[in-house]
N, C-alpha and C positions, 0 to 999 in steps of 0.2 A: 255467253258460252265462248270458251277459248277456241282458237283455230285448231283443227285436228292436226295431229302429227302425221306427216306424209311419209309412208314407208314404201320404198321401191323394191320390187322383187323381179327376178328375171325368170321367164319361162324359156330357157335356152337349152332344153334337153331334147334329145332325139324323140320324135313323136311315137316311135315304136317301143320306147322304154316306158312300159306301163307304171313302173314304180315312181317315176318322176311325176307323171300325171296324177297318180294317187296321192303322193306327198303334197303336191300343190293344192289339190282339192281339199285335203284334210286341213292344211294350213289356212286356206281361205275360209273354210267352214268355222274354224276356231277364232279367226281374227277379222275376217272380211267385213263384218257388219258392226264392229265396235264403233260407237259414235266418236270416240277420241282418236280414231285412226282413219286415214285415207290410204288405202292400199293401191298403189299404182303398179300395175303388172306390165312389164315390158316383154313383148313377145315378137316372134318372127312375123313379118308381113303375111306370110303364107300359112299361118297357124290354122286357118279355116274358121268360118263363121260359127260352126257348132261349138268349137272350143271357146272362142271368144265370148259367145253368148253364155256359156256355162260359167266362165270366170266372172262375167258381169253379174250373173244371177247370184254368185257366191259373195258379192260385195266388192269385187275389184274394179278398178278403173283401168281398162286395157289401153295400152299404147304400143303401136307397132313400131319396130325399129329395124331398119335395113341391116344393121350390123349383126342382127340375129337371124336374118333370112338366108337360108342355105344357098350357096353359090353366088351370092351377091358379092361384088368386089370388096365391100367393107367386111363381109363375113370371111372371105379368103384372107384378108389382111389380119383380122383378129386371130384366125387359126394359125397363120404363119407366126404371129407374135407369141402365141401359146407354145408352139413347137420350139421357138428360139428362146423361150422363157423370158420374154420382154415384159 
């Protein structure tokens, strides 16, 4: 069997935005357990164990990133870059 294709997704939405959570759950339901894919989900370090466990149950391989963690210096740098359109 060939190596699975690794697909990276970002869970970089505001947790209070239910639409983002629903979209991600639906996407993972559709593709998360396909044997030809390995879905790596990059998320904020403070996403919470409940969310991370749900993503894992839907077939994702969760990976925490400081750059996505609110108020971390790397998060501020990313936000500044977005504002400056870098």
